[in-house]
C-alpha positions as CSV (number, residue, x, y, z in Angstrom):
1,M,42.2,-26.7,-27.5
2,M,38.4,-27.9,-27.3
3,A,35.7,-26.0,-27.4
4,R,32.7,-26.0,-24.5
5,I,29.6,-27.6,-26.6
6,S,26.7,-28.5,-25.3
7,L,24.7,-31.3,-27.4
8,C,21.1,-31.3,-26.9
9,L,18.6,-34.2,-27.3
10,T,15.3,-33.7,-28.4
11,A,12.7,-35.8,-26.5
12,L,8.7,-35.8,-25.3
13,V,8.8,-33.4,-22.2
14,A,6.3,-34.5,-19.4
15,T,5.1,-31.9,-17.7
16,A,3.1,-33.2,-14.6
17,A,3.5,-33.0,-11.2
18,I,5.3,-36.2,-9.1
19,A,3.9,-38.1,-6.9
20,D,4.9,-39.4,-3.8
21,G,6.4,-42.8,-5.0
22,A,6.1,-42.5,-8.7
23,C,8.4,-42.8,-11.5
24,R,9.4,-38.7,-12.5
25,Q,9.5,-37.7,-15.9
26,P,11.7,-35.4,-17.8
27,T,11.1,-32.0,-18.1
28,G,14.1,-30.9,-20.3
29,K,16.2,-31.8,-22.6
30,W,19.3,-34.2,-22.5
31,I,22.5,-32.0,-22.4
32,V,25.5,-33.4,-23.2
33,N,28.2,-31.3,-21.9
34,F,31.4,-31.4,-24.1
35,A,33.3,-28.8,-21.2
36,D,37.1,-28.6,-21.4
37,A,38.2,-30.9,-18.7
38,Q,34.7,-32.7,-18.2
39,C,32.3,-35.0,-20.1
40,I,28.9,-34.8,-18.2
41,A,25.6,-35.6,-19.8
42,T,22.5,-34.2,-17.4
43,R,18.2,-34.2,-17.5
44,N,15.9,-32.2,-15.5
45,Y,13.3,-34.0,-14.0
46,G,11.6,-30.9,-12.0
47,S,11.0,-28.0,-12.5
48,Q,13.0,-24.4,-13.1
49,D,12.6,-22.5,-10.3
50,S,13.2,-26.8,-8.1
51,P,15.6,-28.3,-10.5
52,V,16.0,-32.4,-10.0
53,F,19.2,-33.2,-12.2
54,L,20.0,-37.1,-14.1
55,V,23.8,-36.9,-14.0
56,L,26.1,-39.0,-15.7
57,K,29.7,-38.4,-15.4
58,A,32.6,-40.5,-18.0
59,P,35.9,-40.2,-17.5
60,A,38.5,-39.7,-20.3
61,T,39.8,-43.5,-19.8
62,G,39.2,-46.2,-17.1
63,D,35.6,-48.0,-16.4
64,V,34.0,-46.4,-14.1
65,L,31.2,-43.7,-14.8
66,Q,29.9,-41.8,-11.7
67,I,25.9,-41.4,-11.6
68,G,23.9,-39.2,-9.7
69,V,21.4,-37.0,-8.5
70,V,21.9,-33.4,-8.0
71,R,18.8,-30.6,-6.7
72,K,18.4,-27.6,-4.8
73,G,19.9,-27.5,-1.2
74,G,22.3,-26.1,1.4
75,N,26.2,-26.4,1.9
76,G,26.3,-29.4,4.2
77,D,29.2,-32.0,5.6
78,P,29.9,-34.7,2.9
79,T,28.8,-37.9,4.2
80,Q,29.4,-41.8,2.7
81,V,25.5,-43.9,2.6
82,E,24.6,-47.0,1.9
83,G,22.5,-47.2,-1.8
84,D,21.1,-49.3,-4.5
85,I,20.6,-48.9,-8.3
86,V,18.0,-50.8,-9.7
87,F,17.3,-50.8,-13.8
88,D,13.9,-51.4,-14.9
89,N,12.9,-55.0,-12.7
90,G,16.2,-55.9,-12.4
91,E,18.5,-57.1,-9.9
92,S,20.2,-54.0,-7.2
93,V,23.2,-53.0,-7.8
94,H,24.4,-52.3,-4.3
95,S,26.9,-49.2,-4.0
96,T,27.8,-47.1,-1.6
97,L,27.4,-43.2,-2.7
98,V,28.8,-40.1,-1.4
99,E,25.8,-36.7,-1.0
100,F,27.3,-33.1,-0.5
101,G,26.3,-29.9,-0.9
102,D,28.1,-26.8,-2.7
103,K,26.7,-23.5,-0.9
104,K,28.0,-21.5,-3.6
105,L,25.5,-22.7,-6.2
106,G,22.7,-24.0,-3.7
107,Q,22.7,-27.6,-4.7
108,R,23.4,-31.2,-3.0
109,A,24.6,-34.0,-5.7
110,L,24.3,-37.9,-4.8
111,F,27.0,-40.0,-6.7
112,A,28.3,-43.0,-6.9
113,N,31.0,-44.4,-9.2
114,L,30.9,-47.9,-10.9
115,P,31.9,-50.2,-12.7
116,S,30.9,-49.4,-16.6
117,R,29.7,-53.3,-16.4
118,K,27.2,-53.1,-14.2
119,L,26.2,-49.9,-15.5
120,A,25.5,-51.8,-18.8
121,P,21.3,-51.8,-18.7
122,I,21.5,-48.3,-18.9
123,G,21.6,-48.6,-23.0
124,Q,18.4,-50.5,-23.0
125,A,16.9,-49.3,-20.0
126,N,13.4,-47.7,-19.3
127,M,13.7,-46.5,-15.4
128,I,16.3,-46.1,-13.6
129,R,15.4,-46.1,-9.3
130,I,18.1,-44.5,-6.5
131,K,17.5,-45.8,-3.0
132,A,20.2,-44.6,-0.7
133,R,19.6,-44.7,3.6
134,D,21.7,-44.2,6.3
135,D,21.0,-43.4,9.3
136,G,24.1,-42.3,12.1
137,S,27.1,-41.3,12.0
138,T,28.4,-40.5,8.7
139,R,30.9,-38.0,7.8
140,I,33.7,-38.3,5.5
141,G,35.6,-35.8,7.2
142,T,38.1,-37.0,10.5
143,R,35.3,-35.9,13.0
144,L,32.2,-37.5,13.4
145,A,28.5,-36.3,13.0
146,T,25.0,-37.6,13.3
147,G,22.1,-37.5,11.1
148,T,19.6,-39.1,8.8
149,T,20.3,-39.5,4.4
150,S,16.8,-41.3,3.1
151,V,16.7,-41.0,-1.0
152,D,13.7,-43.9,-3.1
153,E,14.0,-41.6,-6.6
154,S,13.0,-43.4,-9.4
155,F,13.4,-41.4,-13.4
156,S,12.1,-42.6,-16.6
157,L,14.8,-43.1,-19.4
158,A,15.5,-42.7,-22.7
159,Q,17.7,-42.2,-25.4
160,M,20.2,-44.2,-23.7
161,P,22.1,-45.1,-26.4
162,A,22.0,-42.0,-28.5
163,V,23.6,-40.7,-25.1
164,M,26.3,-43.4,-23.9
165,S,27.6,-42.6,-27.9
166,A,27.7,-39.2,-27.0
167,L,29.7,-39.7,-23.5
168,D,31.6,-42.2,-25.7
169,V,33.0,-39.3,-28.2
170,C,33.8,-37.0,-25.4
171,A,35.9,-38.8,-23.8
172,A,37.6,-39.8,-27.0
173,D,38.2,-35.7,-27.7
174,L,39.3,-35.7,-24.1
175,R,41.8,-38.5,-24.6
176,N,43.1,-36.4,-27.6
177,V,43.4,-33.0,-26.2
178,W,44.1,-34.3,-22.5
179,K,47.6,-36.7,-23.9
180,V,47.6,-39.6,-21.9
181,W,51.0,-40.4,-20.1
182,D,52.1,-43.8,-19.4
183,S,56.3,-44.0,-18.6
184,K,55.9,-47.6,-19.5
185,L,54.8,-47.0,-23.0
186,Q,56.7,-44.8,-26.6
187,Q,55.1,-41.8,-26.5
188,T,54.1,-40.3,-29.8
189,S,52.8,-36.7,-28.6
190,L,54.5,-35.5,-25.4
191,K,58.0,-35.2,-25.2
192,A,58.1,-35.7,-21.6
193,G,55.1,-37.0,-18.7
194,P,54.0,-34.8,-16.0
195,S,55.3,-35.7,-12.6
196,G,55.0,-35.1,-8.6
197,D,54.8,-37.2,-5.8
198,L,51.6,-38.2,-4.5
199,R,52.9,-39.5,-1.0
200,S,53.5,-35.9,0.3
201,L,49.9,-34.9,-0.2
202,F,48.1,-37.4,2.6
203,S,48.6,-37.9,5.7
204,P,46.7,-40.6,8.7
205,D,44.5,-37.8,9.4
206,D,42.8,-37.9,5.9
207,Y,41.1,-41.0,6.4
208,P,37.5,-41.0,6.2
209,A,35.8,-41.1,9.3
210,I,32.9,-43.2,8.6
211,A,35.3,-45.7,7.1
212,M,37.6,-46.2,9.6
213,M,35.0,-46.5,12.0
214,R,33.4,-49.3,9.7
215,N,36.8,-50.5,9.3
216,Q,36.7,-50.0,5.3
217,S,39.8,-49.9,3.5
218,G,40.7,-50.1,-0.4
219,H,42.4,-49.5,-3.9
220,V,41.6,-46.3,-5.6
221,A,42.8,-45.6,-9.3
222,F,41.9,-41.9,-10.9
223,V,43.0,-40.0,-13.7
224,L,44.4,-36.7,-13.1
225,L,44.4,-34.1,-16.2
226,I,46.9,-32.2,-15.2
227,D,47.2,-28.6,-17.2
228,E,49.9,-26.5,-18.5
229,R,51.0,-24.7,-15.0
230,G,50.7,-28.5,-13.8
231,K,47.4,-27.6,-12.0
232,V,45.2,-30.7,-11.7
233,A,41.9,-29.8,-14.4
234,D,40.0,-32.4,-12.7
235,C,40.2,-35.7,-11.2
236,T,38.4,-38.7,-11.8
237,V,37.9,-42.4,-10.3
238,V,38.4,-45.3,-13.0
239,T,38.6,-48.2,-10.5
240,T,36.2,-47.7,-7.6
241,S,37.7,-49.0,-3.9
242,G,33.6,-49.7,-3.5
243,I,33.7,-47.3,-0.6
244,A,32.4,-43.7,-1.5
245,A,33.9,-41.8,1.3
246,L,37.8,-43.3,-0.2
247,D,37.0,-42.8,-3.8
248,A,35.4,-39.2,-2.9
249,Q,39.0,-38.3,-0.8
250,S,41.2,-39.6,-2.7
251,C,39.8,-37.4,-6.0
252,A,39.3,-34.0,-3.6
253,I,43.2,-34.2,-1.4
254,V,44.7,-34.4,-5.2
255,K,42.4,-31.6,-6.2
256,L,43.3,-29.3,-3.5
257,R,46.5,-30.0,-2.4
258,G,48.2,-31.6,-6.2
259,E,50.6,-29.3,-7.2
260,F,52.6,-31.3,-10.7
261,K,55.1,-31.1,-12.8
262,P,53.6,-30.4,-16.4
263,A,54.1,-32.1,-19.5
264,I,56.7,-30.6,-22.1
265,G,55.0,-31.1,-25.5
266,L,57.1,-32.0,-28.9
267,D,58.1,-28.2,-28.9
268,G,59.1,-28.0,-26.1
269,N,56.8,-25.7,-24.1
270,P,54.3,-27.4,-20.8
271,A,51.4,-28.7,-22.3
272,K,48.3,-30.3,-21.3
273,S,48.6,-34.1,-20.3
274,S,46.5,-36.5,-18.4
275,I,48.6,-39.7,-15.4
276,Y,47.1,-42.6,-14.5
277,Q,47.9,-42.4,-10.5
278,E,46.3,-45.2,-7.6
279,V,46.1,-44.5,-3.6
280,V,45.6,-47.5,-1.0
281,W,43.6,-46.9,2.1
282,K,44.3,-49.5,4.8
283,I,43.9,-49.1,8.3
284,V,47.1,-50.2,10.2
285,G,47.6,-51.7,13.4
């Protein structure tokens, strides 16, 4: 079993207050968390009492990187917003983002799933700017709500080659522990892969309201980490639909409702595994 390890990357720490519109300077070290089922890099740009984390999450496989901002905040309905991500003075990468709150943790997060090719500049960039704004009906769930979201934050970057390299090592460890199952390929580390029917998990009522209102459809591919009990330990989008609400709803439903028959290891016992799955969201009629 992979141990929980936190790799700290040291750099100069700035403690100056942040003026409106200024580029945030780091107030803590980069921490790459080699967790049991996730590879996450975080760095604090706020204070201890009011942290503002820049977060990167790498999947075990695939070409999507999740990037976002986490800060103090209450609970709230998940919302989809339009946004742009800019490295240094380069071209804007347009994306939809999901904003959601976790009442238990007292946090609110804003995340985008972006193909790795669009995030290639992050390895050499000195600054990243995340902009998001949406007015009106934005709820992801089956009922609409009104509200306004506005974010425009810039973060000074440093040590990014080391951070990305550490995430690559972590992802390789995940692939080693959570054996990737592909029925089309000869397997050497598992006797049988996990099995389950995703079709029974979804219903027409699950279609995100904001995506339906905007006539948005798309294809989402994700990797599920399935533990020895058949439970979903993690769901990570590896091919984004380009619509944050569809990406988020896909993983939310599978993590909430998914139950699989676990994989069988070479010793004949249930084993950890990972499996690639796809969902197509389409408005009919």
